[in-house]
Backbone as numpy.savetxt, mean C-alpha at the origin, in Angstrom:
# Nx Ny Nz CAx CAy CAz Cx Cy Cz
22.59 7.34 -25.37 21.92 7.47 -24.27 21.84 6.13 -23.29
22.21 6.38 -22.05 21.96 5.24 -21.13 20.44 4.61 -20.94
20.56 3.43 -20.89 19.23 2.70 -20.90 18.68 2.72 -19.34
17.34 3.10 -19.25 16.95 3.20 -17.78 16.65 1.66 -17.30
16.75 1.36 -16.28 16.57 0.28 -15.36 15.58 0.35 -14.28
14.37 -0.25 -14.60 13.27 -0.22 -13.67 13.20 -1.68 -12.94
13.38 -1.34 -11.56 13.15 -2.63 -10.66 11.85 -2.78 -10.14
11.29 -3.85 -9.96 10.26 -4.27 -9.38 10.35 -3.85 -7.98
9.42 -3.17 -7.28 9.61 -2.72 -5.97 9.15 -3.67 -4.88
9.47 -3.58 -3.72 9.30 -4.49 -2.42 8.43 -3.60 -1.59
7.56 -4.47 -0.86 6.66 -3.91 0.09 7.03 -4.50 1.70
7.09 -3.55 2.70 7.45 -3.89 3.87 6.66 -3.55 4.88
6.43 -4.10 5.89 5.51 -3.75 7.26 6.26 -3.83 8.17
6.37 -2.63 9.06 7.32 -2.53 10.18 8.66 -2.86 9.98
9.27 -2.65 8.83 10.81 -2.74 8.45 11.06 -4.11 8.46
9.90 -5.12 8.12 10.26 -6.32 7.70 9.46 -6.75 6.56
10.08 -7.66 5.79 9.27 -8.16 4.45 8.30 -9.46 4.98
7.14 -9.23 5.43 6.12 -10.25 5.60 5.61 -11.26 4.47
5.74 -10.95 3.24 5.46 -12.04 2.40 5.53 -11.20 0.72
5.01 -11.98 0.09 5.22 -11.50 -1.47 3.61 -11.06 -2.01
3.66 -10.22 -2.70 2.37 -9.78 -3.59 2.50 -10.00 -5.02
1.63 -10.71 -5.79 1.74 -10.56 -6.92 1.71 -9.22 -7.88
0.88 -8.51 -7.14 0.91 -7.09 -7.53 0.50 -6.25 -6.53
1.08 -4.93 -6.62 0.85 -4.19 -5.64 0.63 -2.59 -6.24
-0.28 -1.79 -5.65 -0.59 -0.41 -6.20 -0.81 0.47 -5.08
0.06 1.67 -5.29 0.15 2.63 -4.17 -0.65 4.01 -5.13
-1.46 4.27 -4.53 -2.26 5.57 -4.87 -2.02 6.85 -4.03
-1.68 7.79 -4.71 -0.97 8.98 -3.97 -1.92 10.24 -4.23
-3.15 10.39 -3.89 -4.20 11.51 -4.25 -3.57 12.68 -3.69
-3.66 13.89 -4.50 -3.50 15.29 -3.68 -4.30 15.61 -2.70
-5.60 15.06 -2.58 -6.37 15.60 -1.62 -7.13 16.86 -1.90
-6.93 17.30 -3.27 -7.57 18.49 -3.55 -8.99 18.09 -4.30
-9.74 19.00 -4.15 -11.01 18.86 -4.76 -11.46 19.94 -5.84
-12.05 19.87 -6.73 -12.40 21.00 -7.59 -13.58 21.55 -7.18
-13.87 22.94 -7.09 -14.89 23.86 -6.90 -15.15 24.60 -7.86
-16.60 24.51 -8.35 -17.02 25.46 -9.40 -18.09 26.14 -9.06
-18.13 27.46 -9.08 -19.02 28.44 -8.46 -20.42 28.70 -9.56
-21.35 29.18 -9.14 -22.55 29.32 -9.84 -22.26 30.18 -11.37
-21.36 31.18 -11.17 -21.00 32.13 -12.15 -19.73 31.11 -13.19
-19.52 29.91 -12.91 -18.68 29.13 -13.58 -17.09 29.52 -13.41
-16.81 30.05 -12.35 -15.29 30.14 -11.61 -15.14 28.84 -11.21
-13.80 28.37 -11.63 -13.55 27.21 -10.92 -12.21 27.46 -10.06
-12.06 26.67 -8.88 -11.01 27.00 -8.06 -10.92 25.50 -7.52
-9.77 25.23 -6.72 -9.35 24.10 -5.97 -9.23 24.42 -4.39
-9.84 23.46 -3.79 -9.82 23.57 -2.37 -8.58 22.53 -2.04
-7.92 22.93 -1.03 -6.62 22.20 -0.59 -7.16 21.14 0.56
-7.22 19.91 0.34 -7.51 18.86 1.26 -6.37 18.16 1.65
-6.81 17.06 2.66 -5.67 16.31 3.36 -5.42 15.06 2.20
-4.34 14.65 2.41 -3.87 13.42 1.71 -4.26 12.02 2.40
-4.92 11.26 1.45 -5.20 9.76 2.09 -4.97 8.94 1.25
-3.63 8.40 1.67 -3.05 7.57 0.66 -3.49 5.95 0.63
-3.61 5.40 -0.39 -4.10 3.94 -0.23 -2.97 2.95 -1.09
-2.83 1.85 -0.48 -2.06 0.86 -1.01 -2.87 -0.56 -0.97
-2.71 -1.17 -2.07 -3.35 -2.50 -2.60 -2.61 -3.45 -2.58
-2.62 -4.71 -2.23 -1.77 -5.76 -2.20 -2.63 -6.72 -2.82
-2.47 -7.16 -4.05 -3.33 -8.59 -4.63 -2.42 -9.67 -4.73
-2.93 -10.67 -4.42 -2.29 -12.04 -4.64 -1.06 -12.20 -3.39
-1.51 -11.73 -2.33 -0.47 -11.55 -1.17 -0.29 -12.95 -0.69
0.77 -13.54 -0.39 1.13 -14.71 0.20 2.21 -14.59 1.37
1.79 -14.73 2.64 2.53 -14.49 3.76 3.66 -15.42 3.72
4.84 -14.90 4.00 6.21 -15.72 4.30 5.71 -16.78 5.35
5.53 -18.38 5.01 5.24 -19.18 5.95 6.51 -19.41 6.79
6.10 -19.98 8.02 7.04 -20.48 9.08 7.92 -19.31 9.64
7.37 -18.19 9.47 8.00 -16.87 10.16 7.17 -16.26 11.22
7.72 -15.59 12.30 6.92 -15.09 13.30 6.08 -13.91 12.41
6.54 -13.19 11.37 5.77 -12.18 10.81 4.54 -12.73 9.87
4.18 -14.05 9.79 3.61 -14.61 8.69 1.97 -14.04 8.76
1.71 -13.93 10.01 0.39 -13.25 10.32 0.37 -12.02 10.61
1.46 -11.00 10.75 1.57 -9.76 11.24 0.52 -8.75 10.62
0.19 -8.78 9.39 -0.69 -7.83 8.74 -2.21 -8.21 9.32
-2.46 -9.57 9.43 -3.71 -9.85 10.13 -3.95 -9.54 11.52
-2.75 -9.74 12.31 -3.05 -9.34 13.59 -3.19 -7.62 13.72
-2.57 -7.21 12.78 -2.67 -5.64 12.84 -4.09 -5.19 12.67
-4.88 -5.97 11.47 -6.22 -5.83 11.20 -7.10 -6.04 12.49
-6.59 -7.12 13.24 -7.53 -7.67 14.26 -7.59 -6.65 15.56
-6.26 -6.01 15.70 -6.05 -5.26 16.76 -6.33 -3.71 16.49
-6.43 -3.55 15.34 -6.54 -2.03 14.73 -5.12 -1.34 15.12
-4.12 -1.89 14.82 -2.78 -1.31 15.19 -2.24 -0.67 13.66
-1.54 0.36 13.92 -1.14 0.94 12.48 0.33 0.25 12.04
0.54 0.14 10.90 1.60 -0.63 10.39 2.44 0.62 9.65
3.81 0.63 9.67 4.78 1.36 8.90 5.02 0.63 7.61
4.40 1.15 6.67 4.45 0.24 5.26 5.72 1.30 4.51
6.57 0.52 3.94 7.31 1.00 3.02 7.39 0.30 1.80
7.44 1.02 0.47 7.15 0.72 -0.77 8.59 1.33 -1.41
9.16 0.44 -2.51 10.02 1.10 -3.18 11.06 0.02 -3.76
12.04 0.60 -4.69 12.19 2.06 -4.76 11.03 2.43 -5.97
10.54 3.70 -5.63 9.75 4.33 -6.62 10.28 5.50 -6.96
10.58 6.11 -8.22 11.31 7.30 -8.69 12.59 7.39 -7.91
13.33 6.28 -7.57 14.57 6.21 -6.73 14.36 6.55 -5.37
13.24 6.48 -4.75 12.99 6.73 -3.45 12.02 5.66 -2.70
12.25 5.54 -1.40 11.65 4.60 -0.64 10.20 5.54 -0.18
9.17 4.90 -0.12 8.00 5.62 0.25 7.54 5.00 1.51
7.52 5.62 2.63 7.03 5.29 4.01 5.88 6.01 4.42
4.76 5.15 4.78 3.41 5.81 5.21 2.85 4.95 6.66
2.38 5.44 7.42 1.68 4.91 8.67 0.46 4.58 8.07
-0.20 3.33 8.21 -1.22 2.85 7.58 -1.98 1.87 8.44
-3.39 2.09 8.26 -4.35 1.19 8.84 -4.76 0.05 7.71
-5.01 -1.29 8.20 -5.51 -2.29 7.47 -6.98 -2.11 7.35
-7.33 -1.74 5.94 -8.96 -1.47 5.98 -9.72 -2.86 5.45
-8.90 -3.60 5.07 -9.84 -5.19 4.52 -8.87 -5.86 3.96
-9.21 -7.29 4.28 -8.41 -8.24 4.00 -9.30 -9.27 3.39
-8.86 -9.63 2.28 -9.92 -11.12 1.57 -9.04 -12.23 1.25
-9.54 -13.31 1.80 -8.94 -14.60 1.95 -9.27 -15.24 0.47
-8.30 -15.91 -0.14 -8.62 -16.41 -1.63 -8.02 -17.96 -1.57
-8.69 -18.88 -2.02 -7.98 -20.45 -2.00 -8.30 -21.05 -3.31
-7.36 -21.56 -3.93 -7.63 -22.21 -5.06 -7.48 -23.93 -4.92
-8.27 -24.52 -4.70 -8.11 -26.13 -4.25 -7.52 -26.90 -5.34
-7.51 -26.34 -6.60 -7.13 -27.00 -7.62 -5.53 -26.82 -7.80
-5.04 -25.59 -7.65 -3.86 -25.09 -7.70 -3.25 -25.30 -6.32
-3.80 -25.37 -5.16 -3.22 -25.64 -4.12 -2.61 -24.32 -3.42
-3.46 -23.30 -3.82 -2.66 -21.86 -3.29 -3.67 -21.22 -2.31
-2.87 -20.43 -1.48 -3.79 -19.68 -0.48 -3.20 -18.16 -0.68
-4.05 -17.15 -1.03 -3.61 -15.86 -1.09 -4.46 -14.81 -0.30
-4.17 -13.93 -0.29 -4.85 -12.74 0.33 -4.93 -11.37 -0.59
-5.80 -10.47 -0.45 -5.94 -9.19 -1.06 -6.22 -8.24 -0.04
-5.17 -7.25 0.14 -4.92 -6.37 1.30 -5.21 -4.98 1.05
-6.06 -4.41 1.44 -6.41 -2.89 1.22 -6.02 -2.02 2.62
-4.98 -0.98 2.49 -4.58 -0.36 3.35 -4.75 1.21 3.11
-4.76 2.13 4.15 -5.12 3.36 3.99 -4.34 4.33 5.13
-3.71 5.47 4.69 -2.97 6.17 5.64 -2.96 7.51 5.17
-1.97 8.36 5.83 -1.89 9.64 5.55 -0.83 10.23 4.41
-0.15 11.16 4.79 0.80 11.88 3.83 2.08 10.99 3.87
2.63 10.32 2.85 3.91 9.70 2.93 5.08 10.48 2.96
6.13 9.88 3.51 7.27 10.22 3.67 8.22 9.48 2.77
9.35 10.47 2.36 10.43 9.65 1.60 11.62 9.40 2.22
12.34 8.22 1.86 13.54 8.07 2.40 14.38 7.58 1.36
15.93 7.61 1.59 16.61 7.36 0.57 16.91 8.03 -0.71
């Protein structure tokens, strides 16, 4: 039986790699909600998908025009087209808003990093 090869996936904003994240988490909730009636019947309401992307330990690519692109998108409230993957053999594309940026510095190690939270709607697949 052939051995499966899993590759670390990349994250791009507006079709450009703006930096590297130590960890990225893509959450794809169904948007559904359980509904239980008084007499014990259970159903599910069909809601809207609200996708979340968390980038932890993000380090912008220094010296490039894109190094502050995510910060600029937060500041101007501009949506970014985020691409993640490959995930299950496909690239996942989502139009997202930057919801929160946390800046972190370690004076001893000499590192500057960011944690970034983004939210968007239903993802599209490419590839």
